[in-house]
C-alpha positions in Angstrom: -41.1 -0.1 -42.3 -38.9 2.3 -40.5 -40.2 4.2 -37.5 -40.5 7.9 -37.9 -40.1 10.0 -34.9 -41.1 13.6 -35.2 -39.2 16.0 -33.0 -40.3 19.5 -32.3 -38.8 22.3 -30.2 -41.4 21.7 -27.6 -40.0 18.2 -27.0 -36.5 19.4 -26.4 -37.2 21.1 -23.1 -34.5 22.7 -20.9 -30.8 22.4 -22.0 -27.9 23.2 -19.7 -24.5 23.9 -21.0 -21.5 23.3 -18.8 -18.2 24.9 -19.5 -15.1 22.9 -18.7 -11.9 24.6 -17.5 -9.6 25.6 -20.3 -6.6 23.9 -18.8 -5.8 21.2 -16.2 -5.7 22.5 -12.6 -2.5 22.2 -10.8 -2.5 21.8 -7.1 0.6 22.7 -5.0 2.0 20.1 -2.7 1.0 22.3 0.2 -2.6 22.4 -1.0 -2.6 18.6 -1.5 -1.2 18.1 2.0 -3.9 20.3 3.5 -6.7 18.5 1.7 -5.2 15.1 2.8 -5.0 16.3 6.4 -8.7 17.3 6.3 -9.6 13.7 5.3 -7.9 12.4 8.5 -10.4 14.1 10.8 -12.7 11.4 12.2 -16.2 11.4 10.5 -14.9 13.3 7.4 -14.9 11.4 4.2 -12.7 11.7 1.1 -15.8 12.5 -1.0 -16.8 15.4 1.3 -13.3 17.0 1.2 -13.0 16.4 -2.6 -16.4 18.1 -3.2 -15.5 21.1 -1.0 -12.3 21.8 -2.9 -13.6 20.8 -6.4 -11.2 17.9 -6.7 -12.0 14.4 -7.9 -12.1 11.9 -5.1 -9.8 9.5 -6.8 -7.1 12.3 -7.1 -7.4 13.0 -3.3 -7.2 9.2 -2.6 -4.0 9.0 -4.6 -2.6 12.0 -2.7 -3.4 10.1 0.5 -1.3 7.2 -0.8 1.6 9.5 -1.5 1.3 10.9 2.0 1.3 7.3 3.5 4.5 6.6 1.4 6.1 9.7 2.8 6.2 11.5 -0.6 3.8 14.2 0.5 4.0 16.4 3.6 0.8 16.6 5.6 0.4 19.5 8.0 -1.2 19.1 11.4 -4.9 19.8 11.4 -7.0 20.1 14.6 -8.8 16.8 15.1 -6.8 14.8 12.6 -5.8 11.3 13.7 -2.9 9.4 12.2 -2.3 5.7 12.6 -0.4 5.1 15.8 3.3 4.3 15.5 4.0 0.7 16.5 7.6 0.0 17.4 9.2 -3.2 18.7 12.7 -4.1 19.7 14.6 -6.4 17.4 16.8 -9.0 19.0 20.1 -10.0 17.5 19.8 -13.4 19.0 19.1 -16.3 16.6 15.8 -18.0 17.1 15.8 -21.1 19.3 15.7 -24.2 17.1 14.9 -27.6 18.4 15.1 -30.9 16.7 17.7 -32.8 14.7 19.2 -33.0 11.2 19.9 -36.5 9.8 22.6 -36.8 7.2 22.2 -40.1 5.4 24.9 -41.0 2.9 25.0 -44.7 1.9 25.1 -46.9 5.0 26.3 -44.0 7.2 23.8 -41.8 9.2 25.0 -38.7 11.2 22.5 -37.0 13.5 23.2 -33.3 14.1 21.6 -30.8 16.4 19.2 -28.6 14.4 21.2 -25.5 15.5 24.3 -26.8 13.7 25.5 -24.2 11.2 24.8 -24.9 7.5 28.5 -24.6 6.7 29.4 -27.4 9.2 26.7 -29.7 7.8 28.0 -29.1 4.3 31.6 -30.0 5.5 30.3 -33.3 6.9 28.4 -34.1 3.7 31.6 -33.7 1.7 33.6 -35.7 4.2 31.0 -38.5 4.1 30.9 -38.7 0.3 34.7 -39.1 0.2 34.4 -42.0 2.7 31.5 -43.7 0.9 
């Protein structure tokens, strides 16, 4: 009850053989950087640049990640736009804290300002336990 399919040479049609490269291609860091820079031009996609250079798009994307992490040098390319640098001043002042801390040990309650250092609060807890 099996199905028999007859195949003839006429049914085969056109066959295309593609030859793969004999070895993996190695791209220099400079070449990777240039390709990454090309992807930073507005309107250009990673797929376009990858296709132009015969690179897989996922490889180019991973090189972009390396560039973002500072592990790959990217040269300047006309029209390329990088993310703007955002800087802000850090203050060495502690944040303003409002409110209170209540230490309750047995019948004794001590109310402290919320800005009281943790070391001082710990000293008071120890002292109150000795008294309780």
